[in-house]
C-alpha positions as a Python dict, from the first residue, in 0.01 Angstrom:
ca = {
    (1, 'M'): (0, 0, 0),
    (2, 'D'): (130, 344, -90),
    (3, 'W'): (29, 523, 230),
    (4, 'A'): (170, 856, 108),
    (5, 'K'): (-57, 868, -198),
    (6, 'I'): (-381, 710, -80),
    (7, 'G'): (-679, 945, -85),
    (8, 'I'): (-934, 988, 188),
    (9, 'R'): (-1208, 792, 7),
    (10, 'D'): (-986, 489, -63),
    (11, 'L'): (-835, 497, 285),
    (12, 'S'): (-1185, 506, 435),
    (13, 'G'): (-1283, 203, 227),
    (14, 'L'): (-965, 20, 325),
    (15, 'I'): (-1011, 87, 697),
    (16, 'C'): (-1375, -26, 686),
    (17, 'E'): (-1275, -343, 499),
    (18, 'I'): (-989, -425, 738),
    (19, 'L'): (-1221, -385, 1036),
    (20, 'R'): (-1507, -576, 868),
    (21, 'K'): (-1275, -873, 805),
    (22, 'K'): (-1206, -878, 1181),
    (23, 'G'): (-1579, -872, 1257),
    (24, 'I'): (-1588, -505, 1357),
    (25, 'D'): (-1854, -264, 1230),
    (26, 'A'): (-1721, 89, 1196),
    (27, 'T'): (-1900, 399, 1070),
    (28, 'L'): (-1721, 697, 919),
    (29, 'V'): (-1834, 1031, 1064),
    (30, 'G'): (-1702, 1386, 1077),
    (31, 'G'): (-1483, 1575, 834),
    (32, 'A'): (-1393, 1279, 613),
    (33, 'C'): (-1763, 1250, 523),
    (34, 'I'): (-1752, 1616, 417),
    (35, 'S'): (-1447, 1543, 201),
    (36, 'I'): (-1617, 1250, 29),
    (37, 'Y'): (-1955, 1416, -19),
    (38, 'S'): (-1806, 1748, -136),
    (39, 'D'): (-1576, 1584, -391),
    (40, 'N'): (-1275, 1700, -187),
    (41, 'R'): (-1369, 2068, -184),
    (42, 'Y'): (-1297, 2028, 185),
    (43, 'I'): (-1006, 1806, 287),
    (44, 'S'): (-1012, 1657, 633),
    (45, 'G'): (-684, 1564, 798),
    (46, 'D'): (-837, 1275, 988),
    (47, 'L'): (-1081, 990, 952),
    (48, 'D'): (-1321, 942, 1243),
    (49, 'F'): (-1473, 597, 1282),
    (50, 'I'): (-1729, 509, 1547),
    (51, 'T'): (-1711, 150, 1668),
    (52, 'Y'): (-1800, -36, 1984),
    (53, 'S'): (-1470, -225, 1981),
    (54, 'S'): (-1207, -159, 2243),
    (55, 'T'): (-898, 48, 2177),
    (56, 'K'): (-693, -265, 2247),
    (57, 'E'): (-871, -455, 1968),
    (58, 'I'): (-821, -166, 1726),
    (59, 'E'): (-455, -131, 1821),
    (60, 'E'): (-395, -503, 1759),
    (61, 'I'): (-536, -462, 1408),
    (62, 'F'): (-359, -141, 1307),
    (63, 'T'): (-15, -179, 1464),
    (64, 'P'): (93, -450, 1215),
    (65, 'L'): (-9, -212, 934),
    (66, 'G'): (227, 55, 1068),
    (67, 'F'): (-33, 272, 1243),
    (68, 'L'): (89, 370, 1587),
    (69, 'R'): (-136, 468, 1872),
    (70, 'K'): (-63, 831, 1964),
    (71, 'S'): (-331, 880, 2227),
    (72, 'R'): (-627, 692, 2368),
    (73, 'R'): (-811, 647, 2034),
    (74, 'H'): (-583, 822, 1783),
    (75, 'F'): (-357, 638, 1534),
    (76, 'E'): (-97, 768, 1288),
    (77, 'H'): (111, 608, 1014),
    (78, 'P'): (448, 777, 947),
    (79, 'E'): (388, 774, 570),
    (80, 'C'): (16, 860, 565),
    (81, 'R'): (-103, 1222, 560),
    (82, 'F'): (-427, 1128, 735),
    (83, 'F'): (-462, 1009, 1091),
    (84, 'I'): (-734, 780, 1217),
    (85, 'E'): (-944, 841, 1525),
    (86, 'F'): (-1203, 629, 1698),
    (87, 'P'): (-1432, 863, 1896),
    (88, 'A'): (-1648, 702, 2161),
    (89, 'P'): (-1990, 574, 2057),
    (90, 'P'): (-2279, 616, 2008),
    (91, 'I'): (-2335, 801, 1682),
    (92, 'A'): (-2563, 1093, 1762),
    (93, 'I'): (-2643, 1433, 1619),
    (94, 'G'): (-2763, 1663, 1891),
    (95, 'N'): (-2989, 1446, 2103),
    (96, 'E'): (-3080, 1206, 1821),
    (97, 'L'): (-2918, 864, 1784),
    (98, 'I'): (-2834, 778, 1422),
    (99, 'K'): (-2948, 442, 1288),
    (100, 'D'): (-2936, 478, 907),
    (101, 'Y'): (-2613, 485, 710),
    (102, 'Q'): (-2485, 520, 356),
    (103, 'S'): (-2263, 259, 190),
    (104, 'I'): (-2014, 367, -75),
    (105, 'K'): (-1806, 116, -267),
    (106, 'T'): (-1437, 185, -327),
    (107, 'K'): (-1167, -29, -486),
    (108, 'F'): (-1050, -124, -135),
    (109, 'G'): (-1383, -191, 33),
    (110, 'I'): (-1720, -50, 125),
    (111, 'I'): (-1738, 263, 339),
    (112, 'R'): (-2018, 269, 595),
    (113, 'M'): (-2079, 636, 670),
    (114, 'L'): (-2330, 901, 766),
    (115, 'T'): (-2594, 969, 502),
    (116, 'P'): (-2562, 1304, 321),
    (117, 'T'): (-2857, 1437, 524),
    (118, 'D'): (-2699, 1331, 854),
    (119, 'C'): (-2361, 1465, 742),
    (120, 'V'): (-2526, 1804, 689),
    (121, 'R'): (-2700, 1781, 1027),
    (122, 'D'): (-2369, 1692, 1193),
    (123, 'R'): (-2208, 2008, 1059),
    (124, 'L'): (-2514, 2218, 1134),
    (125, 'A'): (-2501, 2099, 1495),
    (126, 'A'): (-2159, 2264, 1532),
    (127, 'Y'): (-2295, 2578, 1368),
    (128, 'F'): (-2614, 2581, 1577),
    (129, 'F'): (-2454, 2514, 1915),
    (130, 'W'): (-2113, 2683, 1885),
    (131, 'G'): (-2160, 2936, 1604),
    (132, 'D'): (-1894, 2760, 1395),
    (133, 'M'): (-1916, 2931, 1056),
    (134, 'Q'): (-1676, 2682, 893),
    (135, 'S'): (-1921, 2405, 982),
    (136, 'L'): (-2202, 2602, 816),
    (137, 'E'): (-1993, 2628, 498),
    (138, 'Q'): (-1916, 2256, 513),
    (139, 'A'): (-2288, 2176, 549),
    (140, 'L'): (-2354, 2387, 240),
    (141, 'M'): (-2076, 2210, 46),
    (142, 'V'): (-2245, 1876, 104),
    (143, 'A'): (-2600, 2006, 54),
    (144, 'N'): (-2499, 2156, -280),
    (145, 'R'): (-2350, 1832, -412),
    (146, 'Q'): (-2571, 1561, -264),
    (147, 'N'): (-2941, 1488, -238),
    (148, 'I'): (-3050, 1572, 114),
    (149, 'N'): (-3384, 1546, 290),
    (150, 'I'): (-3456, 1906, 384),
    (151, 'E'): (-3768, 1813, 584),
    (152, 'V'): (-3564, 1589, 814),
    (153, 'I'): (-3317, 1874, 864),
    (154, 'K'): (-3595, 2127, 936),
    (155, 'K'): (-3773, 1902, 1186),
    (156, 'W'): (-3448, 1821, 1367),
    (157, 'A'): (-3333, 2186, 1378),
    (158, 'L'): (-3662, 2305, 1522),
    (159, 'K'): (-3650, 2028, 1785),
    (160, 'E'): (-3298, 2148, 1874),
    (161, 'G'): (-3429, 2505, 1913),
    (162, 'A'): (-3225, 2647, 1626),
    (163, 'S'): (-3487, 2814, 1404),
    (164, 'K'): (-3282, 3132, 1349),
    (165, 'E'): (-2972, 2936, 1248),
    (166, 'L'): (-3182, 2703, 1031),
    (167, 'N'): (-3322, 3002, 842),
    (168, 'K'): (-2971, 3130, 771),
    (169, 'F'): (-2870, 2787, 636),
    (170, 'L'): (-3184, 2763, 421),
    (171, 'S'): (-3135, 3114, 286),
    (172, 'K'): (-2777, 3040, 183),
    (173, 'L'): (-2879, 2704, 39),
    (174, 'K'): (-3158, 2853, -175),
    (175, 'K'): (-2906, 3082, -340),
    (176, 'T'): (-2706, 2787, -470),
    (177, 'K'): (-2927, 2480, -502),
    (178, 'T'): (-3237, 2416, -711),
    (179, 'S'): (-3550, 2292, -537),
    (180, 'S'): (-3546, 1974, -749),
    (181, 'Q'): (-3229, 1870, -565),
    (182, 'L'): (-3397, 1881, -224),
    (183, 'Q'): (-3605, 1588, -100),
    (184, 'T'): (-3908, 1688, 100),
    (185, 'T'): (-4033, 1348, 214),
}
């Protein structure tokens, strides 16, 4: 494997496949989802996978591949530009547990990851709760390149008490995306 040249999409597929072969389900979340869904208009420096496996199990799998544990759930390979993290489960956006995922096939394996709609909600959560403008821009990057369910986003945002922030997102989105690209059911 040429760790120095592998892209984020292929590395995500490879990691999912390696874990799957060991009987471990892992779901890609965070910035790497933005990278994949935005066609690399945003480049994440890390890949975040949620799994219920122990750090010891993960370490036993990745150490022989050259990934060294740098902190509790953080692994780096000296030749790879991306590092891998395993945040603690469960997968949730705001107060909502996530149960549906997207599968994307790569030449190295199938990536199990947040759906485009949940990827947008994940970024909007950072914007809603912490005023993170970069997260708003990342949500727009995905929303402009993927089919998202706007009704799910609206219902969730209102439940989270973020109507003002939702309106700003929708206003920016309307300027760049046609209504035919938005699912409403």
